[in-house]
C-alpha positions in Angstrom: 97.1 74.1 135.4 94.6 73.1 132.6 94.6 69.5 131.5 96.1 69.1 128.0 94.0 67.7 125.2 94.9 64.2 123.9 96.6 65.7 120.9 98.5 68.1 123.1 99.5 65.2 125.3 101.0 63.4 122.3 103.2 66.5 121.7 104.1 66.8 125.3 105.2 63.2 125.4 108.1 63.9 123.1 111.4 62.4 124.2 113.7 63.0 121.2 114.2 62.8 117.5 112.5 64.9 114.8 108.9 65.9 115.3 106.8 68.0 113.0 103.6 69.5 114.4 100.9 70.9 112.1 98.8 73.2 114.3 95.5 74.7 113.2 94.5 78.3 114.3 93.5 78.5 118.0 94.8 75.0 118.8 97.0 76.1 121.7 100.3 75.9 119.9 102.1 78.4 122.1 100.6 76.8 125.2 101.8 73.4 124.1 105.3 74.4 123.0 106.0 76.3 126.2 105.0 73.3 128.3 107.1 71.0 126.2 110.1 73.3 126.7 109.5 73.4 130.5 109.1 69.6 130.7 112.4 69.1 128.8 114.1 71.5 131.2 112.8 69.7 134.2 113.1 66.1 133.0 115.7 65.8 130.2 118.6 65.4 132.5 120.5 68.4 131.0 124.1 68.8 131.9 125.5 72.0 133.4 125.2 74.9 130.9 123.1 72.8 128.5 119.9 74.4 127.4 116.7 73.8 125.5 116.8 76.2 122.5 113.5 77.8 121.5 113.6 79.7 118.3 110.7 82.1 117.5 109.8 84.4 114.6 109.6 87.8 116.3 111.0 89.5 119.4 107.6 89.9 121.0 107.3 86.1 121.1 110.6 85.9 123.0 109.2 87.7 126.0 106.0 85.7 125.8 107.7 82.3 125.7 110.3 83.2 128.3 107.7 84.5 130.9 105.5 81.4 130.4 108.4 78.9 130.7 109.7 80.8 133.8 106.3 80.3 135.5 106.2 76.6 134.6 109.7 75.8 135.9 109.1 77.8 139.1 106.0 75.7 139.7 108.4 72.7 139.6 110.6 74.3 142.2 113.4 75.2 139.7 115.2 78.5 139.1 113.7 80.6 136.3 115.8 81.6 133.3 118.0 78.5 133.7 118.2 75.5 131.4 116.6 77.1 128.3 117.2 79.9 125.8 114.5 81.7 123.8 115.6 83.9 120.9 114.7 84.9 117.3 116.7 83.3 114.5 118.3 86.7 113.8 119.5 87.0 117.4 120.9 83.5 117.2 122.6 84.2 113.9 124.1 87.4 115.3 125.7 85.5 118.2 127.1 82.8 115.9 128.7 85.5 113.6 130.0 87.4 116.7 131.8 84.2 117.7 133.8 84.0 114.5 133.4 87.2 112.4 136.7 86.5 110.6 135.1 83.4 108.9 132.5 85.8 107.5 135.1 88.3 106.3 134.0 90.8 109.0 135.9 92.9 111.5 135.5 92.4 115.2 133.6 95.7 115.5 131.0 95.1 112.8 127.6 96.3 113.5 124.1 95.5 112.2 122.0 98.1 110.3 118.3 98.1 110.9 115.6 98.0 108.2 115.4 101.8 108.0 119.2 102.2 107.5 119.3 99.4 105.0 116.5 101.0 103.0 118.2 104.3 103.0 121.4 102.9 101.8 119.7 100.9 99.1 117.7 103.9 97.9 120.9 105.9 97.4 122.6 103.1 95.4 119.5 102.4 93.3 118.9 106.0 92.5 122.5 106.4 91.5 122.3 103.4 89.2 119.0 104.6 87.7 120.4 108.0 86.9 123.3 106.5 85.0 121.6 103.4 83.5 118.0 104.4 82.8 118.1 103.1 79.2 118.9 99.6 80.5 115.4 99.3 82.0 113.2 101.3 79.7 113.0 98.3 77.3 110.5 96.8 79.7 108.1 99.7 79.3 105.0 99.3 77.2 104.8 101.2 74.0 101.2 101.9 74.5 101.5 105.1 76.5 101.6 108.7 75.6 104.8 110.7 75.8 103.5 112.6 78.8 102.7 109.3 80.7 106.1 107.9 79.7 107.9 111.0 81.1 105.8 110.6 84.3 106.7 107.0 84.6 110.4 107.7 84.0 110.5 110.4 86.6 108.1 109.2 89.3 107.5 105.4 88.9 110.6 103.7 87.7 113.0 104.9 90.4 111.0 103.3 93.1 110.4 100.2 91.1 114.1 99.7 90.5 114.7 100.0 94.2 112.0 97.5 95.1 113.1 95.0 92.4 116.7 95.3 93.6 115.7 94.9 97.2 113.8 91.7 96.4 116.7 90.4 94.3 119.3 91.1 97.0 117.2 89.2 99.6 116.9 86.3 97.2 120.6 86.2 96.4 121.6 86.4 100.1 119.1 83.6 101.0 120.7 81.5 98.3 124.2 82.3 99.7 125.1 84.2 96.6 127.5 87.1 96.8 127.5 90.0 94.3 130.9 88.9 93.1 129.6 85.3 92.5 126.6 86.7 90.6 128.9 88.8 88.4 130.9 85.7 87.6 127.7 83.9 86.5 126.8 86.8 84.3 130.2 86.8 82.7 130.1 83.0 82.1 126.6 83.1 80.6 127.4 85.8 78.1 123.7 86.2 77.1 122.0 89.4 77.9 120.2 89.3 81.2 119.3 93.0 81.8 117.4 92.5 85.0 120.0 90.3 86.6 122.7 92.7 85.5 120.8 95.6 87.1 120.3 93.6 90.3 124.0 92.6 90.4 125.2 96.1 90.0 122.9 97.5 92.7 123.7 94.6 95.0 127.4 95.3 94.5 127.0 99.0 95.3 124.8 98.2 98.3 127.3 95.7 99.7 130.2 98.1 99.2 128.2 100.8 101.1 127.7 98.3 104.0 131.4 97.4 103.9 132.5 101.0 104.1 130.4 101.2 107.3 131.7 97.9 108.7 128.1 96.9 108.7 125.8 94.0 107.7 122.1 93.7 107.3 119.7 91.1 108.7 120.0 88.9 105.6 123.8 89.0 105.9 123.6 87.7 109.4 121.7 84.6 108.3 124.0 83.8 105.4 127.1 84.5 107.4 125.9 82.4 110.3 125.5 79.4 108.0 128.9 80.1 106.6 130.5 80.1 110.1 128.7 76.8 111.0 129.8 75.2 107.8 133.4 76.2 108.4 134.1 76.0 112.1 133.4 72.4 113.2 134.6 73.1 116.8 132.2 75.9 117.3 129.4 73.9 115.7 130.1 70.9 118.0 130.2 73.2 121.1 126.8 74.7 120.1 125.3 71.3 119.4 126.3 70.2 122.9 125.0 73.4 124.5 121.6 73.0 122.8 120.7 69.3 122.8 117.0 70.1 122.0 115.9 72.6 119.3 112.3 73.8 119.3 111.1 76.0 116.5 107.9 78.1 116.5 106.1 79.5 113.4 108.2 77.1 111.2 106.0 77.8 108.2 107.7 81.2 107.8 111.2 79.8 107.7 113.4 80.1 104.5 115.6 77.3 103.3 118.8 79.0 104.6 117.2 79.4 108.1 116.2 75.8 108.0 119.8 74.8 107.2 121.1 76.7 110.2 118.8 74.9 112.6 119.4 71.6 110.9 123.1 71.9 111.5 122.5 72.9 115.1 120.3 69.9 115.7 123.1 67.7 114.3 123.1 63.9 114.0 121.1 63.5 117.2 118.4 65.6 115.5 116.3 66.4 118.6 114.4 69.0 116.5 110.8 70.0 116.9 109.1 72.2 114.4 105.7 73.6 115.0 103.6 75.7 112.6 100.7 75.9 110.2 101.5 76.0 106.5 98.0 77.3 105.9 99.0 80.5 107.7 102.0 81.1 105.5 101.1 84.6 104.2 104.5 86.3 103.8 105.9 84.3 101.0 105.4 86.9 98.2 107.5 89.5 100.0 110.0 87.3 102.0 112.1 84.3 101.3 109.8 82.0 103.4 108.7 78.7 101.9 105.8 76.8 103.6 106.6 73.7 101.6 109.7 73.2 103.7 107.6 72.6 106.8 105.2 70.3 104.9 108.2 68.3 103.7 109.6 68.1 107.2 106.3 66.9 108.7 106.1 64.2 106.1 109.6 62.9 106.9 109.8 63.4 110.7 109.9 60.5 113.0 106.9 61.9 114.8 104.1 64.0 113.3 101.3 64.6 115.7 98.6 67.2 114.8 97.0 69.9 116.9 93.7 70.0 115.2 91.2 70.9 118.0 90.4 74.6 118.4 88.1 76.3 120.8 88.5 79.8 119.3 85.6 80.0 116.8 82.0 79.1 116.8 81.3 75.9 114.8 79.9 77.6 111.7 83.0 79.7 111.3 85.1 76.6 111.6 82.9 74.9 108.9 83.5 77.9 106.6 87.3 77.6 107.2 87.3 73.9 106.6 85.2 74.4 103.4 87.8 76.9 102.2 90.4 74.1 102.5 88.2 71.7 100.6 87.3 74.1 97.9 90.9 75.1 97.3 91.9 71.5 97.0 89.1 70.1 94.9 87.3 72.9 93.1 89.6 75.8 92.3 89.5 76.4 88.6 93.3 76.7 88.3 94.8 73.3 89.1 98.2 75.0 89.8 96.6 76.8 92.7 95.1 73.8 94.4 98.0 73.2 96.7 97.4 76.5 98.7 95.8 74.8 101.7 96.2 71.4 103.2 94.9 69.5 106.2 94.4 69.0 109.0 90.8 70.3 109.1 89.9 72.2 112.3 87.9 70.3 114.9 85.8 71.8 117.6 86.8 71.0 121.2 85.3 68.1 123.2 82.8 68.4 125.9 84.4 69.6 129.2 87.3 71.3 127.4 88.6 74.3 129.3 88.2 76.3 126.1 84.8 75.5 124.7 83.8 76.9 121.3 81.3 79.8 121.3 77.7 78.7 120.6 76.9 77.8 117.0 75.1 80.7 115.3 75.3 80.4 111.5 73.3 83.6 111.2 76.3 85.6 112.6 78.2 85.1 109.3 77.4 87.4 106.4 78.7 88.0 102.8 77.8 91.5 101.6 78.4 92.7 98.1 77.1 95.5 96.0 78.3 98.4 93.8 80.3 99.9 96.6 83.4 102.0 96.1 86.1 101.5 98.7 84.9 104.6 100.6 81.2 103.5 100.5 82.2 100.0 101.8 84.2 101.6 104.6 81.3 103.9 105.5 78.8 101.1 105.6 81.0 98.9 107.9 81.7 101.9 110.2 77.9 102.6 110.4 77.2 99.0 111.3 79.8 99.0 114.0 78.5 102.0 116.0 75.3 100.3 117.2 77.1 97.0 117.7 79.6 98.5 120.0 76.9 100.3 122.0 75.2 96.9 122.5 78.4 95.0 123.2 80.8 97.3 125.1 82.7 94.3 126.6 83.4 92.6 123.3 86.2 93.0 120.8 85.9 93.7 117.1 88.2 94.4 114.1 88.1 95.9 110.6 90.7 93.9 108.6 91.7 95.6 105.4 93.9 94.3 102.5 96.1 97.4 102.2 97.1 100.1 104.7 95.5 102.9 102.7 92.1 101.4 103.4 93.0 101.3 107.1 93.9 105.0 107.2 90.6 105.8 105.4 88.7 103.5 107.9 90.2 105.5 110.8 88.9 108.7 109.2 85.4 107.2 108.8 85.2 106.0 112.4 86.5 109.4 113.6 83.7 111.1 111.6 81.1 109.0 113.4 82.6 109.3 116.8 83.3 105.6 117.1 86.3 104.7 119.3 89.1 102.8 117.5 92.7 101.9 117.7 94.9 101.8 114.6 98.2 100.9 116.2 98.4 97.7 114.1 98.9 99.8 111.0 102.5 100.9 110.3 101.9 104.1 112.1 99.0 105.5 114.1 96.9 108.3 112.8 98.4 110.5 115.5 101.9 109.7 114.3 101.0 110.3 110.7 99.4 113.6 111.4 102.3 114.9 113.5 104.8 113.7 110.9 102.9 115.3 108.0 102.6 118.6 109.8 106.3 118.9 110.5 107.3 117.4 107.1 105.4 120.0 105.2 107.4 122.8 106.8 110.8 121.0 106.3 109.8 120.3 102.7 109.1 124.1 102.2 112.4 125.1 103.9 114.2 122.8 101.5 112.8 124.8 98.6 111.4 128.1 99.8 110.8 129.4 96.2 107.9 126.9 95.8 104.4 128.3 96.0 102.9 124.8 96.2 105.0 123.9 99.2 104.1 127.2 100.9 100.4 126.6 100.4 100.7 123.1 102.0 102.4 124.8 104.9 99.5 127.1 105.2 97.1 124.2 105.4 99.0 122.6 108.3 99.5 125.9 110.1 95.9 127.0 109.9 94.6 123.5 110.6 96.6 123.4 113.8 94.9 126.7 114.9 91.4 125.2 114.2 92.3 122.1 116.1 93.5 124.1 119.0 90.0 125.7 119.1 88.4 122.3 119.6 88.2 120.6 116.2 90.2 117.7 114.9 92.3 118.1 111.8 91.5 114.8 110.1 88.8 116.6 108.0 91.4 118.9 106.3 93.1 118.0 103.1 95.5 119.7 100.7 94.0 120.8 97.4 95.1 118.9 94.4 96.4 122.1 92.8 99.2 122.1 95.5 101.1 119.2 93.8 104.1 120.7 92.1 103.8 120.7 88.3 100.0 120.4 88.5 100.0 116.6 88.7 97.9 114.3 90.8 96.7 115.3 94.2 98.9 114.4 97.1 96.0 113.0 99.0 92.3 112.5 98.4 89.9 114.9 100.0 88.5 113.7 103.2 84.9 114.0 104.2 83.7 116.9 106.2 83.6 117.0 110.0 81.2 115.6 112.5 79.1 116.9 115.4 76.0 118.9 115.9 74.8 121.2 113.2 76.3 124.3 114.7 79.7 122.7 115.1 79.5 121.2 111.7 78.7 124.5 110.2 81.7 126.1 111.8 83.9 123.2 110.7 82.6 123.6 107.1 83.3 127.3 107.2 86.8 126.7 108.5 87.5 124.1 105.8 86.3 126.5 103.1 88.5 129.3 104.4 91.5 127.0 104.5 91.0 125.8 101.0 90.3 129.2 99.5 93.3 130.9 101.2 95.7 128.1 100.6 94.7 128.0 96.9 95.4 131.8 96.8 98.9 131.2 98.3 99.6 128.4 95.8 99.1 131.0 93.0 101.8 133.4 94.2 104.3 133.9 91.4 107.3 134.5 93.6 106.9 133.6 97.3 109.6 136.1 98.3 107.3 138.9 97.1 105.0 137.8 100.0 107.5 136.7 102.7 110.3 139.3 102.2 108.9 141.9 99.7 111.5 144.2 98.1 109.4 147.0 96.5 106.6 144.8 95.1 104.4 143.3 97.8 102.1 140.5 96.8 99.9 140.9 99.9 99.4 144.6 99.2 98.3 143.8 95.6 95.6 141.3 96.7 94.6 143.1 99.9 91.4 144.6 98.3 90.1 141.1 97.5 90.6 139.7 101.0 88.4 139.8 104.0 89.8 141.3 107.1 90.1 137.9 108.7 92.0 136.5 105.6 94.3 139.5 105.6 95.0 139.1 109.3 95.7 135.4 108.9 98.0 135.9 106.0 100.0 138.5 107.9 100.3 136.2 110.9 101.3 133.3 108.6 104.0 135.5 107.0 105.5 136.2 110.4 105.4 132.5 111.2 107.2 131.6 107.9 109.8 134.2 108.5 110.5 132.6 111.9 110.7 129.1 110.3 113.2 130.4 107.7 115.4 131.8 110.5 115.3 128.3 112.1 116.4 126.5 108.9 120.1 126.9 109.7 119.7 124.8 112.9 120.9 121.2 113.1 118.0 119.0 112.0 117.2 117.6 115.5 116.9 121.1 117.0 114.9 122.3 114.0 112.4 119.5 114.4 112.0 120.2 118.1 111.4 123.9 117.5 108.8 123.2 114.8 107.1 120.6 117.1 106.8 123.2 119.9 105.2 125.6 117.3 102.5 123.1 116.4 101.9 121.0 119.5 101.5 121.4 123.3 100.1 118.0 124.3 102.7 115.6 125.9 101.9 112.7 123.6 102.6 114.5 120.4 105.6 116.4 121.8 107.0 112.9 122.7 106.4 111.9 119.1 108.3 115.0 117.9 111.2 114.1 120.1 111.3 110.7 118.5 111.2 112.3 115.0 114.0 114.6 116.1 116.1 111.6 117.3 115.4 109.7 114.1 116.5 112.5 111.8 119.5 113.4 113.9 120.8 109.9 113.7 120.0 109.8 110.0 121.9 113.0 109.5 124.9 111.8 111.5 124.9 108.5 109.6 124.6 110.3 106.2 126.3 113.7 106.6 125.8 114.5 102.9 122.0 114.6 103.3 120.4 118.0 103.2 116.9 119.1 104.1 115.2 117.6 100.9 116.4 114.1 101.8 115.7 114.5 105.5 112.2 115.7 104.6 111.7 112.4 102.7 112.3 110.5 105.9 109.4 112.2 107.6 107.3 111.7 104.5 107.5 108.0 104.5 106.1 108.1 108.1 103.4 110.5 107.1 102.4 108.4 104.1 102.4 105.2 106.2 105.2 103.6 104.2 107.3 102.5 107.1 106.5 101.4 110.6 107.3 104.0 113.2 106.9 103.0 116.8 105.1 106.0 118.4 103.9 106.5 121.9 102.0 103.6 123.3 101.6 100.0 122.3 102.1 98.7 118.8 102.0 95.3 117.1 104.6 93.8 119.3 102.5 93.8 122.5 99.0 94.3 121.1 96.2 92.4 122.9 92.7 92.8 121.6 91.3 92.2 125.1 92.8 95.6 126.1 90.5 97.3 123.5 87.0 96.1 124.3 84.4 98.6 123.2 86.8 99.8 120.4 87.3 98.9 116.7 90.7 97.6 116.0 91.9 98.6 112.5 94.5 96.2 111.0 95.8 95.0 107.8 94.9 91.4 107.1 98.6 90.4 107.5 98.9 92.3 110.7 96.0 90.4 112.3 97.8 87.0 112.2 98.0 85.5 115.6 95.2 87.6 117.0 91.4 87.1 117.5 88.3 89.1 118.0 84.6 88.4 118.8 83.5 90.1 115.6 85.6 90.5 112.4 84.9 92.5 109.3 86.9 91.3 106.3 86.9 94.1 103.8 87.9 94.6 100.2 87.6 91.0 99.2 87.6 91.7 95.4 89.4 90.2 92.4 92.2 92.8 92.7 93.2 92.1 96.3 92.3 88.4 96.0 93.0 87.3 92.4 92.5 83.6 91.6 95.0 83.3 88.7 92.1 83.0 86.2 91.4 85.0 83.0 90.6 88.6 83.7 92.3 88.9 87.0 94.6 91.8 87.8 97.7 91.4 89.9 99.1 94.0 92.3 102.8 93.3 91.4 102.1 93.8 87.7 102.4 97.5 87.0 100.4 99.0 84.1 103.4 100.6 82.5 105.4 97.3 81.9 105.0 95.6 78.5 103.3 92.2 78.2 102.0 92.3 81.8 105.4 91.3 83.1 106.1 91.1 86.8 109.6 92.5 86.9 110.4 91.3 90.5 109.6 87.7 89.4 111.4 88.0 86.1 114.5 89.3 87.9 114.6 86.3 90.3 114.1 84.0 87.4 117.0 85.4 85.5 119.2 85.0 88.6 118.1 81.4 89.1 118.7 80.6 85.4 122.2 81.9 85.7 123.0 80.0 88.9 121.3 76.8 87.8 122.5 76.8 84.2 119.0 76.6 83.0 117.4 78.5 80.0 115.4 81.6 80.8 112.1 82.1 79.1 110.6 85.6 79.5 107.1 85.5 81.0 107.1 82.1 82.6 108.1 83.6 86.0 105.3 86.1 85.8 102.8 83.2 85.3 104.3 81.3 88.2 104.2 84.4 90.4 100.5 84.8 89.6 99.8 81.3 90.7 101.9 81.7 93.9 100.2 85.0 94.7 96.8 83.5 94.2 97.8 80.6 96.6 99.0 83.1 99.2 95.7 85.1 98.9 93.7 81.9 99.6 95.8 81.4 102.7 95.2 85.0 103.7 91.5 84.6 103.3 91.7 81.5 105.6 93.8 83.3 108.2 91.2 86.2 108.3 88.3 83.8 108.7 89.9 82.1 111.6 90.5 85.4 113.5 86.7 85.5 114.3 85.3 84.0 117.4 81.5 84.7 117.1 80.7 86.9 114.2 82.2 87.3 110.7 81.2 89.8 108.1 82.9 89.6 104.6 82.4 92.5 102.2 83.7 93.5 98.8 84.0 96.7 96.7 84.4 97.8 93.1 87.6 99.6 93.8 88.7 103.2 93.3 88.3 102.9 89.6 85.0 101.0 89.9 86.2 98.1 87.7 86.7 95.3 90.3 84.4 92.4 90.9 83.9 90.2 94.0 86.8 87.8 94.3 86.2 84.3 93.1 86.8 83.0 96.7 84.2 85.4 98.0 81.5 84.1 95.5 82.4 80.5 96.1 82.4 80.7 99.8 79.2 82.6 99.9 77.6 79.9 97.8 79.0 77.2 100.1 77.7 79.1 103.1 74.2 79.5 101.6 74.0 75.8 100.7 75.8 74.1 103.6 76.1 76.3 106.6 73.3 79.0 106.8 70.3 78.2 108.9 
């Protein structure tokens, strides 16, 4: 077993009381915490049935911690899986509520809905509210838009915005222990008009009623109900405190106040409570209820506060850049309200003889690259650079880290074009999953409205593309023409670049693409699809036959037969329909396995929501195809991802998804003022939608109205938007820091001018480049 570093020894010497540990990236946090847990199991003189409780952030960490602790206690001659308990906070909360569901107002047979089910229920409630109360939200729209744009916003933008605002507000209310009835009481007492809080309360009420009808709770309910049970049942609390005399908490920077309160009660007056984390890696605050300041406060008050500051992960120059990021954010950021984003400790390299020495110092392996690049051009340049690098370094790991998933999907296409091996399983869904979902979704979408020429044309694209693919070409190069969007609006997807390969293969690919576009555009212009599919007297195909090539005519006849077959299938139960369509499109085992998972998902959704028809079930596939929801396909995903299993490949990940991982070479992409605003004049902010008046952030304003109600404070419109900008800027600094510290040997940071060519390099990009040039470069 490796000898612990001096700072790790200090943590391992823990005997009791409160201890807050600030751990820098790559400092061996998990290594240290598992050894502390194993030492306490072996030496703390636990009574029978007493356990060391280890609370982690995600399920994958549970297995990791458990297997490591098992190995350590077995080395001491003890039985594995005895004397300790590892679980997530949600699992812990679930067990507490199960012990006394009556105290939470729940029946014995309550069940927990997952995120997908919760999202579906909320969407129904929010849509229903919007249909009846649209006028209550339109006062927040800017007056500086045309009637056409306003109609588009009302039809296509606001419904989703209402759902997202309500979702955030419900999470906030539950984290504050606030029921919908209590919130309604505050509104009635206040009397003043609070339209956003009123909207949130109404949707919250409907959402909670929908859960109650199902005897269900969501994950946020579990947390608030667990605290409620612990506050009410002193006997249960005392029993749990005795069962778990030591509480160890990992990734504590991502805890919310209510989660902290649960662990605080479990630790009790003896307060044998260890919290380990890195506030500088708190990158989920803007879309969860996490608060990194809670860990900072705990570390400042704890009876022991050792630091894990040594890291052997990165070469010294990368560490210098990370430390300079901390210094700049504290001392030089132009907005003083943002200067608290990062705090110490600074990262230190390991000492001589350390079992994890830092890679050799090579300042020249860091680069900042800017130019008048669009997103697509930036992605192409990075992909072009990675090809030769992978050939020269087949045993090394590398990653493309992107700020949003859409860039990751595009990166996969660019790498595919150039024949560069990659894995995109850290995105919500893999490219294989998205393609399979889209292919089936297009047919289900058509079957839900068979009178739509646009939907029929999209079916043709998928059907014909599958034929081309079966003949040896991949279908990533095919895209649906913008004219296929119903009503002639925006395209459903941007055109993807043409295929790859030798000139002959490329020529065939280009010809196939041209044929698909031409024929599908022709289909989209059919006046009445039934005159093509089931002609009664007038036959569309006969009327256009003279203008078609023999191949086109043959394909359109074959496609017509296929559509007739699909229409006959449309009466099947949804699970059987999906399987039948899948067998039509795919023959390889991996994608048939995916289709089986789609079938199961939609079958369960249909059973859970019997009122849903094909249009709504088609939506479920669409969110997978559009990468809006994680769908675990075949093979590994984020939960068990190890970069070392992907040597010689490019890992594509969002920047958030890369947390906790490391690669030899890292490309940070899209570091512009849109994705990394600094809360200075001229910045644009992703949460602020162009169609709201006065640049308001409605999510922030909604929470501010709720807090004003519960706190009895005045509400001033716009203040919450300003505060949200500052917090978002702070979080983006932390995200930059996290990405820098993913790199072991090489780090490339690039920027782009955005899709609309109006973005600039981010302030942090420019300042860190200047610092690199002046203080780090050779």
